[in-house]
MDTraj code that builds the backbone (N, CA, C; nanometers):
import mdtraj as md
import numpy as np

residues = "MET SER GLU ASN THR GLU GLU ARG SER GLU GLY GLU LEU PHE LEU GLY THR GLU LYS ARG GLU PHE PRO ARG VAL PRO MET ILE VAL PRO VAL ARG PHE ARG LYS LEU SER ASN GLU GLU ALA GLU LYS ALA GLY GLY ARG TYR ALA ASP ILE ASN ASN MET LEU GLU GLN TYR ASP GLU GLY GLU THR ALA ASN VAL SER LYS THR GLY ILE LEU MET TYR THR ASN GLU GLU LEU PRO SER LYS SER SER ILE ALA VAL ASN MET HIS PHE SER ILE PRO GLY ILE ALA CYS ASN CYS LYS ALA ILE ALA GLU VAL ILE ARG ARG GLN LYS SER ASP LYS GLU ARG TYR ASN TYR LEU VAL ALA LEU LYS PHE THR LYS ILE VAL HIS HIS ASN LEU LYS ASN TYR ARG PHE GLN ASP LEU ASN ASN LEU LEU ASP VAL ARG ASP PRO MET ALA".split()
xyz = np.array([
    [0.0890, -0.1204, 0.0081],
    [0.0031, 0.0010, -0.0019],
    [0.0909, 0.1243, -0.0011],
    [0.0564, 0.2246, -0.0894],
    [0.1410, 0.3401, -0.0959],
    [0.1162, 0.4289, 0.0259],
    [0.2015, 0.5293, 0.0418],
    [0.1924, 0.6265, 0.1552],
    [0.0616, 0.7003, 0.1465],
    [0.0177, 0.7322, 0.0295],
    [-0.1040, 0.8171, 0.0146],
    [-0.2293, 0.7383, 0.0195],
    [-0.2274, 0.6054, 0.0157],
    [-0.3451, 0.5212, 0.0156],
    [-0.3934, 0.5007, 0.1589],
    [-0.5216, 0.5195, 0.1847],
    [-0.5696, 0.5044, 0.3207],
    [-0.6498, 0.3742, 0.3288],
    [-0.6177, 0.3026, 0.4290],
    [-0.6889, 0.1705, 0.4491],
    [-0.8195, 0.1968, 0.5357],
    [-0.9271, 0.1390, 0.4934],
    [-1.0564, 0.1597, 0.5602],
    [-1.1189, 0.0145, 0.5749],
    [-1.1856, 0.0027, 0.6878],
    [-1.2532, -0.1188, 0.7167],
    [-1.4051, -0.0978, 0.6776],
    [-1.4686, -0.2093, 0.6459],
    [-1.6122, -0.1935, 0.6041],
    [-1.6957, -0.1338, 0.7130],
    [-1.7810, -0.0374, 0.6713],
    [-1.8701, 0.0264, 0.7712],
    [-1.8093, 0.1423, 0.8449],
    [-1.6882, 0.1703, 0.8173],
    [-1.6262, 0.2860, 0.8781],
    [-1.6751, 0.4219, 0.8187],
    [-1.6987, 0.5135, 0.9065],
    [-1.7513, 0.6470, 0.8627],
    [-1.6343, 0.7313, 0.8213],
    [-1.6336, 0.7748, 0.6978],
    [-1.5238, 0.8638, 0.6481],
    [-1.5859, 0.9930, 0.6100],
    [-1.5333, 1.1015, 0.6700],
    [-1.5883, 1.2320, 0.6518],
    [-1.5266, 1.3130, 0.5434],
    [-1.4339, 1.2507, 0.4701],
    [-1.3705, 1.3236, 0.3618],
    [-1.2492, 1.4051, 0.4106],
    [-1.2113, 1.5010, 0.3245],
    [-1.0929, 1.5763, 0.3668],
    [-1.1331, 1.7179, 0.3864],
    [-1.2298, 1.7401, 0.4687],
    [-1.2764, 1.8752, 0.5136],
    [-1.1731, 1.9501, 0.5871],
    [-1.1238, 2.0618, 0.5322],
    [-1.0149, 2.1410, 0.5960],
    [-1.0616, 2.2665, 0.6516],
    [-1.1906, 2.3001, 0.6467],
    [-1.2414, 2.4303, 0.6992],
    [-1.2342, 2.4302, 0.8477],
    [-1.2310, 2.5525, 0.8990],
    [-1.2318, 2.5677, 1.0505],
    [-1.3592, 2.5120, 1.1106],
    [-1.4738, 2.5330, 1.0425],
    [-1.5970, 2.4815, 1.0843],
    [-1.6623, 2.3883, 0.9704],
    [-1.6203, 2.2589, 0.9762],
    [-1.6622, 2.1717, 0.8730],
    [-1.8110, 2.1668, 0.8531],
    [-1.8493, 2.1352, 0.7283],
    [-1.9887, 2.1262, 0.6826],
    [-2.0310, 1.9771, 0.6830],
    [-2.1456, 1.9529, 0.7411],
    [-2.1993, 1.8124, 0.7366],
    [-2.3132, 1.8025, 0.6360],
    [-2.2927, 1.7275, 0.5246],
    [-2.4043, 1.7208, 0.4321],
    [-2.5256, 1.6633, 0.4998],
    [-2.6365, 1.7431, 0.4929],
    [-2.7559, 1.7005, 0.5648],
    [-2.8742, 1.7676, 0.4966],
    [-2.9731, 1.6909, 0.4553],
    [-3.0926, 1.7445, 0.3880],
    [-3.2087, 1.7285, 0.4882],
    [-3.2519, 1.8426, 0.5466],
    [-3.3668, 1.8462, 0.6359],
    [-3.4479, 1.9704, 0.6054],
    [-3.5810, 1.9588, 0.6285],
    [-3.6657, 2.0772, 0.6048],
    [-3.6313, 2.1962, 0.6969],
    [-3.6428, 2.3127, 0.6413],
    [-3.6166, 2.4369, 0.7268],
    [-3.7408, 2.5263, 0.7050],
    [-3.7809, 2.5810, 0.8192],
    [-3.8821, 2.6831, 0.8231],
    [-3.8142, 2.8140, 0.8533],
    [-3.8394, 2.9218, 0.7797],
    [-3.7676, 3.0477, 0.7976],
    [-3.8538, 3.1662, 0.7611],
    [-3.8138, 3.2763, 0.8108],
    [-3.8823, 3.4010, 0.7705],
    [-3.7872, 3.5160, 0.7853],
    [-3.7877, 3.5976, 0.6789],
    [-3.7114, 3.7217, 0.6811],
    [-3.7656, 3.8170, 0.7797],
    [-3.6749, 3.8692, 0.8639],
    [-3.7188, 3.9613, 0.9673],
    [-3.7094, 4.1085, 0.9216],
    [-3.8021, 4.1909, 0.9714],
    [-3.7903, 4.3330, 0.9563],
    [-3.6793, 4.3831, 1.0424],
    [-3.6363, 4.5036, 1.0182],
    [-3.5218, 4.5717, 1.0942],
    [-3.5612, 4.5666, 1.2418],
    [-3.6873, 4.6038, 1.2765],
    [-3.7399, 4.6063, 1.4131],
    [-3.7296, 4.4697, 1.4743],
    [-3.7776, 4.3691, 1.4043],
    [-3.7815, 4.2312, 1.4551],
    [-3.6348, 4.1791, 1.4783],
    [-3.5445, 4.2138, 1.3811],
    [-3.4130, 4.1671, 1.3957],
    [-3.3435, 4.2272, 1.5210],
    [-3.3766, 4.3523, 1.5507],
    [-3.3203, 4.4174, 1.6711],
    [-3.3704, 4.3459, 1.7934],
    [-3.5038, 4.3172, 1.7964],
    [-3.5576, 4.2480, 1.9095],
    [-3.5032, 4.1007, 1.9246],
    [-3.4775, 4.0450, 1.8165],
    [-3.4278, 3.9122, 1.8161],
    [-3.2849, 3.8974, 1.8766],
    [-3.2198, 4.0070, 1.8629],
    [-3.0812, 4.0089, 1.9273],
    [-3.0796, 4.0254, 2.0779],
    [-3.1988, 4.0569, 2.1305],
    [-3.2149, 4.0770, 2.2706],
    [-3.2269, 3.9412, 2.3505],
    [-3.2304, 3.9531, 2.4769],
    [-3.2227, 3.8352, 2.5646],
    [-3.3530, 3.7488, 2.5554],
    [-3.4618, 3.8113, 2.5365],
    [-3.5858, 3.7350, 2.5353],
    [-3.6626, 3.7410, 2.4003],
    [-3.5910, 3.6957, 2.3009],
    [-3.6435, 3.6918, 2.1641],
    [-3.7615, 3.5890, 2.1594],
    [-3.8705, 3.6308, 2.1007],
    [-3.9808, 3.5380, 2.0848],
    [-3.9877, 3.4772, 1.9407],
    [-3.9023, 3.3777, 1.9209],
    [-3.8850, 3.3282, 1.7885],
    [-4.0143, 3.2495, 1.7483],
    [-4.0803, 3.1907, 1.8405],
    [-4.2077, 3.1247, 1.8066],
    [-4.3041, 3.2183, 1.7398],
    [-4.3114, 3.3305, 1.7943],
    [-4.4058, 3.4327, 1.7351],
    [-4.3573, 3.4776, 1.6036],
    [-4.2213, 3.4976, 1.5919],
    [-4.1632, 3.5340, 1.4594],
    [-4.1876, 3.4288, 1.3519],
    [-4.2014, 3.3100, 1.3874],
    [-4.2223, 3.1993, 1.2916],
    [-4.3624, 3.1519, 1.2781],
    [-4.4598, 3.2288, 1.3318],
    [-4.5969, 3.1913, 1.3050],
    [-4.6234, 3.1848, 1.1546],
    [-4.5746, 3.2750, 1.0772],
    [-4.5845, 3.2659, 0.9371],
    [-4.4462, 3.2472, 0.8795],
    [-4.4338, 3.1512, 0.7932],
    [-4.2962, 3.1127, 0.7523],
    [-4.2972, 3.0638, 0.6040],
    [-4.1755, 3.0602, 0.5468],
    [-4.1502, 2.9953, 0.4187],
    [-4.0771, 2.8673, 0.4463],
    [-4.0704, 2.7803, 0.3466],
    [-3.9961, 2.6485, 0.3696],
    [-3.8858, 2.6365, 0.2612],
    [-3.7814, 2.5698, 0.3086],
    [-3.6666, 2.5284, 0.2202],
    [-3.6140, 2.4011, 0.2785],
    [-3.4875, 2.3702, 0.2378],
    [-3.4259, 2.2519, 0.2934],
    [-3.2763, 2.2758, 0.2873],
    [-3.2088, 2.2220, 0.3880],
    [-3.0633, 2.2365, 0.4009],
    [-2.9906, 2.1574, 0.2954],
    [-2.8705, 2.2060, 0.2585],
    [-2.7750, 2.1319, 0.1814],
    [-2.6705, 2.0799, 0.2710],
    [-2.6366, 2.1630, 0.3654],
    [-2.5341, 2.1221, 0.4737],
    [-2.5485, 2.2044, 0.5892],
    [-2.4934, 2.1641, 0.7012],
    [-2.5045, 2.2270, 0.8339],
    [-2.3656, 2.2333, 0.8970],
    [-2.3320, 2.3341, 0.9675],
    [-2.2136, 2.3427, 1.0387],
    [-2.2327, 2.4105, 1.1768],
    [-2.1330, 2.4119, 1.2499],
    [-2.1501, 2.4821, 1.3827],
    [-2.1873, 2.6289, 1.3780],
    [-2.1495, 2.6925, 1.2614],
    [-2.1772, 2.8310, 1.2534],
    [-2.2886, 2.8737, 1.1570],
    [-2.3534, 2.7808, 1.0899],
    [-2.4600, 2.8156, 0.9940],
    [-2.5082, 2.7032, 0.9130],
    [-2.5907, 2.7371, 0.8150],
    [-2.6393, 2.6308, 0.7165],
    [-2.6346, 2.6869, 0.5745],
    [-2.6383, 2.5917, 0.4838],
    [-2.6495, 2.6273, 0.3453],
    [-2.7896, 2.5674, 0.3113],
    [-2.8769, 2.6454, 0.2556],
    [-3.0097, 2.5979, 0.2224],
    [-3.0611, 2.6354, 0.0947],
    [-3.1538, 2.5527, 0.0442],
    [-3.2215, 2.5782, -0.0829],
    [-3.3544, 2.6428, -0.0464],
    [-3.3930, 2.7400, -0.1289],
    [-3.5215, 2.8140, -0.1102],
    [-3.5762, 2.8723, -0.2419],
    [-3.6953, 2.9046, -0.2438],
    [-3.7509, 2.9734, -0.3590],
    [-3.7652, 3.1212, -0.3322],
    [-3.7369, 3.1645, -0.2100],
    [-3.7431, 3.3089, -0.1711],
    [-3.6072, 3.3788, -0.2005],
    [-3.6203, 3.5015, -0.2515],
    [-3.5051, 3.5799, -0.2835],
    [-3.4716, 3.6535, -0.1567],
    [-3.3740, 3.6108, -0.0823],
    [-3.3338, 3.6717, 0.0502],
    [-3.2108, 3.7606, 0.0223],
    [-3.2280, 3.8861, 0.0498],
    [-3.1129, 3.9833, 0.0307],
    [-2.9949, 3.9483, 0.1230],
    [-2.8743, 3.9749, 0.0800],
    [-2.7569, 3.9651, 0.1624],
    [-2.7690, 4.0570, 0.2771],
    [-2.7122, 4.0143, 0.3917],
    [-2.7070, 4.0894, 0.5152],
    [-2.8460, 4.0993, 0.5872],
    [-2.9505, 4.0356, 0.5338],
    [-3.0816, 4.0370, 0.6005],
    [-3.0800, 3.9308, 0.7168],
    [-3.1693, 3.9614, 0.8185],
    [-3.1762, 3.8694, 0.9226],
    [-3.2909, 3.7752, 0.9004],
    [-3.2689, 3.6430, 0.9383],
    [-3.3697, 3.5402, 0.9155],
    [-3.3889, 3.4671, 1.0441],
    [-3.5115, 3.4391, 1.0792],
    [-3.5476, 3.3435, 1.1878],
    [-3.5589, 3.2089, 1.1194],
    [-3.4925, 3.1050, 1.1830],
    [-3.4847, 2.9746, 1.1248],
    [-3.5304, 2.8718, 1.2303],
    [-3.6047, 2.7672, 1.1846],
    [-3.6373, 2.6526, 1.2649],
    [-3.6119, 2.5251, 1.1879],
    [-3.5364, 2.4266, 1.2436],
    [-3.5125, 2.3060, 1.1719],
    [-3.5019, 2.1987, 1.2777],
    [-3.5204, 2.0720, 1.2316],
    [-3.5091, 1.9511, 1.3091],
    [-3.4169, 1.8637, 1.2338],
    [-3.3169, 1.8121, 1.2973],
    [-3.2248, 1.7174, 1.2353],
    [-3.1868, 1.6092, 1.3284],
    [-3.1458, 1.5002, 1.2773],
    [-3.1017, 1.3876, 1.3576],
    [-2.9789, 1.3241, 1.3091],
    [-2.8994, 1.2836, 1.3952],
    [-2.7739, 1.2162, 1.3720],
    [-2.7915, 1.0848, 1.4543],
    [-2.7449, 0.9699, 1.4060],
    [-2.7749, 0.8416, 1.4807],
    [-2.7678, 0.8548, 1.6347],
    [-2.8788, 0.8323, 1.6965],
    [-2.8821, 0.8388, 1.8373],
    [-2.9190, 0.9715, 1.9011],
    [-2.9268, 1.0745, 1.8124],
    [-2.9557, 1.2097, 1.8672],
    [-3.0484, 1.2839, 1.7696],
    [-3.1529, 1.3432, 1.8181],
    [-3.2417, 1.4260, 1.7433],
    [-3.2401, 1.5650, 1.8048],
    [-3.2409, 1.6672, 1.7233],
    [-3.2303, 1.8040, 1.7695],
    [-3.3291, 1.8992, 1.7001],
    [-3.4053, 1.9754, 1.7740],
    [-3.4796, 2.0879, 1.7217],
    [-3.4010, 2.2095, 1.7508],
    [-3.3747, 2.2859, 1.6482],
    [-3.2958, 2.4166, 1.6617],
    [-3.3658, 2.5320, 1.5997],
    [-3.3736, 2.6364, 1.6854],
    [-3.4319, 2.7684, 1.6466],
    [-3.3211, 2.8647, 1.6527],
    [-3.2945, 2.9499, 1.5546],
    [-3.1830, 3.0466, 1.5539],
    [-3.2245, 3.1633, 1.4733],
    [-3.1438, 3.2707, 1.5018],
    [-3.1433, 3.3847, 1.4150],
    [-3.0177, 3.3866, 1.3317],
    [-3.0296, 3.4125, 1.2036],
    [-2.9117, 3.4030, 1.1152],
    [-2.9056, 3.5194, 1.0228],
    [-2.7920, 3.5431, 0.9607],
    [-2.7669, 3.6532, 0.8677],
    [-2.7426, 3.5820, 0.7315],
    [-2.8001, 3.6404, 0.6246],
    [-2.7696, 3.5952, 0.4934],
    [-2.6371, 3.6356, 0.4456],
    [-2.5486, 3.5502, 0.4201],
    [-2.4096, 3.5743, 0.3887],
    [-2.3901, 3.5797, 0.2339],
    [-2.4611, 3.4966, 0.1593],
    [-2.4542, 3.4946, 0.0118],
    [-2.5792, 3.4303, -0.0410],
    [-2.6104, 3.4559, -0.1679],
    [-2.7219, 3.3929, -0.2350],
    [-2.6791, 3.3716, -0.3790],
    [-2.7154, 3.2571, -0.4350],
    [-2.6912, 3.2324, -0.5779],
    [-2.8039, 3.1576, -0.6330],
    [-2.8114, 3.1521, -0.7624],
    [-2.9135, 3.0711, -0.8263],
    [-2.8839, 2.9301, -0.7988],
    [-2.9885, 2.8471, -0.7849],
    [-2.9798, 2.7073, -0.7518],
    [-2.9793, 2.6231, -0.8844],
    [-2.9079, 2.5122, -0.8835],
    [-2.9062, 2.4246, -1.0021],
    [-3.0107, 2.3104, -0.9790],
    [-3.0748, 2.3128, -0.8589],
    [-3.1825, 2.2210, -0.8275],
    [-3.3095, 2.2668, -0.8966],
    [-3.3812, 2.1699, -0.9551],
    [-3.5046, 2.1988, -1.0209],
    [-3.6191, 2.2538, -0.9283],
    [-3.6194, 2.2085, -0.8090],
    [-3.7174, 2.2337, -0.7150],
    [-3.7066, 2.3757, -0.6494],
    [-3.5894, 2.4281, -0.6443],
    [-3.5635, 2.5496, -0.5715],
    [-3.4845, 2.6511, -0.6662],
    [-3.5234, 2.7792, -0.6437],
    [-3.4541, 2.8883, -0.7199],
    [-3.3274, 2.9348, -0.6680],
    [-3.3013, 2.9235, -0.5262],
    [-3.1865, 2.9851, -0.4720],
    [-3.1134, 2.8855, -0.3805],
    [-2.9828, 2.9097, -0.3686],
    [-2.8976, 2.8442, -0.2684],
    [-2.8504, 2.9573, -0.1812],
    [-2.8810, 2.9552, -0.0510],
    [-2.8571, 3.0670, 0.0412],
    [-2.7675, 3.0131, 0.1579],
    [-2.6575, 3.0960, 0.1825],
    [-2.5761, 3.0640, 0.2954],
    [-2.6182, 3.1538, 0.4160],
    [-2.6453, 3.0903, 0.5283],
    [-2.6848, 3.1591, 0.6518],
    [-2.5814, 3.1383, 0.7579],
    [-2.5469, 3.2485, 0.8259],
    [-2.4525, 3.2438, 0.9401],
    [-2.5315, 3.2660, 1.0658],
    [-2.5320, 3.1639, 1.1653],
    [-2.6008, 3.1876, 1.2923],
    [-2.5449, 3.3050, 1.3661],
    [-2.6370, 3.3977, 1.4056],
    [-2.5931, 3.5123, 1.4963],
    [-2.6324, 3.4808, 1.6307],
    [-2.7351, 3.4004, 1.6545],
    [-2.7885, 3.3619, 1.7853],
    [-2.8671, 3.2279, 1.7791],
    [-2.8264, 3.1363, 1.8622],
    [-2.8973, 3.0082, 1.8789],
    [-2.9966, 3.0467, 1.9824],
    [-3.1272, 3.0476, 1.9486],
    [-3.2328, 3.0763, 2.0429],
    [-3.2784, 2.9664, 2.1300],
    [-3.2890, 2.8480, 2.0723],
    [-3.3274, 2.7286, 2.1294],
    [-3.2719, 2.6068, 2.0696],
    [-3.2314, 2.5119, 2.1490],
    [-3.2044, 2.3762, 2.1014],
    [-3.2443, 2.2842, 2.2116],
    [-3.2771, 2.1546, 2.1833],
    [-3.3191, 2.0639, 2.2917],
    [-3.2130, 1.9620, 2.3205],
    [-3.0853, 1.9923, 2.3007],
    [-2.9809, 1.8933, 2.3293],
    [-2.9532, 1.8830, 2.4787],
    [-3.0180, 1.9674, 2.5588],
    [-2.9984, 1.9469, 2.7076],
    [-3.0474, 1.8221, 2.7509],
    [-3.1324, 1.7504, 2.6678],
    [-3.1850, 1.6189, 2.7015],
    [-3.0753, 1.5055, 2.6821],
    [-2.9709, 1.5439, 2.6182],
    [-2.8613, 1.4533, 2.5909],
    [-2.7387, 1.4851, 2.6739],
    [-2.6949, 1.3991, 2.7566],
    [-2.5803, 1.4261, 2.8398],
    [-2.4496, 1.4456, 2.7610],
    [-2.3708, 1.5406, 2.8079],
    [-2.2428, 1.5697, 2.7384],
    [-2.2598, 1.6180, 2.5949],
    [-2.3667, 1.6780, 2.5623],
    [-2.3829, 1.7328, 2.4278],
    [-2.4354, 1.8733, 2.4346],
    [-2.3971, 1.9488, 2.3388],
    [-2.4606, 2.0733, 2.3104],
    [-2.4524, 2.0960, 2.1606],
    [-2.5229, 2.1973, 2.1073],
    [-2.5253, 2.2141, 1.9614],
    [-2.3910, 2.2356, 1.9055],
    [-2.3005, 2.3151, 1.9682],
    [-2.1707, 2.3377, 1.9133],
    [-2.0935, 2.2087, 1.8994],
    [-2.0935, 2.1263, 2.0007],
    [-2.0220, 1.9970, 1.9971],
    [-2.0823, 1.9001, 1.8915],
    [-2.2141, 1.8999, 1.8860],
    [-2.2798, 1.8139, 1.7912],
    [-2.2377, 1.8410, 1.6514],
    [-2.2283, 1.9695, 1.6108],
    [-2.1933, 2.0140, 1.4801],
    [-2.0432, 2.0348, 1.4534],
    [-1.9649, 2.0156, 1.5552],
    [-1.8194, 2.0327, 1.5467],
    [-1.7563, 1.9007, 1.5006],
    [-1.7827, 1.8705, 1.3698],
    [-1.7307, 1.7403, 1.3146],
    [-1.5939, 1.7660, 1.2542],
    [-1.4959, 1.6930, 1.2928],
    [-1.3613, 1.7050, 1.2389],
    [-1.3260, 1.5815, 1.1610],
    [-1.2417, 1.6047, 1.0608],
    [-1.1919, 1.4960, 0.9756],
    [-1.0869, 1.4188, 1.0580],
    [-1.1044, 1.2881, 1.0821],
    [-1.0094, 1.2196, 1.1652],
    [-0.8698, 1.1990, 1.0958],
    [-0.8693, 1.2219, 0.9659],
    [-0.7464, 1.2050, 0.8885],
    [-0.6638, 1.3267, 0.8768],
    [-0.7261, 1.4449, 0.9315],
    [-0.6531, 1.5774, 0.9181],
    [-0.5358, 1.5857, 1.0196],
])
top = md.Topology()
chain = top.add_chain()
for i, resn in enumerate(residues, 1):
    res = top.add_residue(resn, chain, resSeq=i)
    for name in ("N", "CA", "C"):
        top.add_atom(name, md.element.get_by_symbol(name[0]), res)
traj = md.Trajectory(xyz[None], top)
């Protein structure tokens, strides 16, 4: 076996060669979101943000990937860069399910190559408002999404 060849056993999870500081985990889950007005965005940054009220009316999309600091999602809504978004998503990793509500900022938007969606939008979390990982010992959202390449 050459020096560059990696030996793997059957069933081993291989995360690829992700070199980013905050690796992305490919994950397709439904996302509920709503663009916030400037007033709502200011309130959302406060200590007692009522994200449930903010998400009474919402649009839907789906994630392409998730990281510790944000998500990449598909949507049909044209979300302007720098706008604030309220987000609600539920994802599961073997043995753990998590409901996450957050406030995020649109970092970039581009046309989607997916037939079902018009846009691919990158969101950066500015505030995690709620997650239910307190039900899981030794876990929190940051640790759950902090996936590192074991080969790095």
